[in-house]
C-alpha positions as CSV (number, residue, x, y, z in Angstrom):
1,M,-26.2,51.7,-36.7
2,N,-24.1,51.7,-39.3
3,E,-23.0,49.2,-42.1
4,D,-19.4,48.3,-39.8
5,G,-21.7,47.6,-36.8
6,I,-24.6,45.5,-38.5
7,M,-21.6,43.3,-40.2
8,T,-20.2,43.2,-36.9
9,L,-23.2,42.0,-35.1
10,A,-23.6,39.5,-38.4
11,A,-20.5,38.2,-37.4
12,R,-21.1,38.3,-33.9
13,T,-24.5,36.3,-34.8
14,L,-22.8,33.3,-36.9
15,E,-20.0,32.8,-34.3
16,V,-22.4,31.9,-31.6
17,A,-24.0,29.6,-33.6
18,M,-21.1,27.8,-35.0
19,L,-19.9,27.7,-31.4
20,L,-23.4,26.2,-30.1
21,G,-23.9,23.6,-33.1
22,A,-20.0,22.4,-33.3
23,P,-20.2,20.5,-30.4
24,M,-23.0,18.7,-30.8
25,L,-22.7,18.2,-34.9
26,L,-18.6,17.1,-34.4
27,S,-19.5,14.3,-31.5
28,V,-22.8,12.8,-33.6
29,L,-20.4,12.9,-36.9
30,A,-17.8,11.3,-35.1
31,V,-20.0,8.4,-33.7
32,G,-21.6,8.2,-36.9
33,V,-18.4,7.4,-39.0
34,L,-17.6,4.5,-35.9
35,V,-20.7,3.1,-36.2
36,G,-20.6,3.0,-40.0
37,L,-17.3,1.5,-39.9
38,V,-18.5,-1.4,-37.5
39,Q,-21.4,-1.7,-39.5
40,A,-19.2,-1.9,-43.2
41,A,-16.7,-4.6,-41.3
42,T,-19.7,-6.6,-39.8
43,Q,-22.0,-6.2,-43.0
44,I,-24.8,-5.3,-40.4
45,N,-27.2,-2.7,-42.1
46,E,-29.5,-1.8,-39.3
47,M,-31.1,1.6,-39.2
48,T,-31.7,1.5,-35.4
49,L,-27.9,0.9,-34.7
50,S,-26.9,3.8,-36.1
51,F,-29.6,6.1,-34.7
52,I,-29.3,4.7,-31.3
53,P,-25.7,5.5,-30.6
54,K,-26.0,9.0,-32.0
55,L,-28.6,9.6,-29.9
56,L,-26.9,8.7,-26.8
57,V,-24.0,10.4,-27.5
58,L,-25.7,13.8,-28.5
59,A,-27.5,13.4,-24.6
60,A,-24.2,13.1,-23.5
61,V,-22.8,16.2,-25.2
62,L,-25.7,18.3,-24.2
63,M,-25.8,17.0,-20.7
64,I,-21.6,18.0,-20.3
65,T,-22.1,21.4,-22.7
66,G,-25.6,22.3,-21.8
67,H,-24.6,24.8,-18.9
68,W,-22.1,26.8,-21.4
69,M,-24.2,26.6,-24.3
70,L,-26.9,27.9,-22.2
71,A,-24.7,30.8,-20.7
72,L,-23.3,31.9,-23.8
73,L,-26.7,32.3,-25.4
74,V,-27.4,34.3,-22.6
75,D,-24.6,36.3,-23.0
76,F,-25.3,37.1,-26.3
77,S,-29.1,37.8,-26.1
78,R,-28.3,40.4,-23.4
79,E,-25.7,41.8,-25.5
80,L,-28.2,42.0,-28.6
81,I,-30.7,43.4,-26.4
82,A,-28.2,46.3,-25.1
83,S,-27.7,47.2,-28.3
84,A,-30.7,47.3,-29.6
85,P,-31.2,51.0,-29.2
86,L,-28.5,51.8,-31.2
87,M,-30.0,49.9,-34.2
88,V,-32.7,52.4,-34.3
89,I,-32.3,54.5,-37.3
C-alpha cells in the first residue's frame, strides 16, 4: 500500500472515531453546562448532581444512536479487513 492509501486509511479512521464519539461527547457537554448553570444559580455544589444527569443522558444517547454507531463500526471494520491484503508490502 502506498503512502496515499495509508493517509486515506488514517483519515478515515479519524473520521469514524469522530463520528462515534461526537454524539456522546456533545450531549454530555451540553448537559454539563446546563447543570453547571443551575448549580451556579442555586449555589448547590453537589458532585452527584452533575454526574447523574450526565449518566442518564449518555445512556439515552447510546440507546438512540447505538444502532447507527454499531453499523458504522461494522462497515469500517469490513472495509479495513477487505483492504488488509493491499497493506502487505
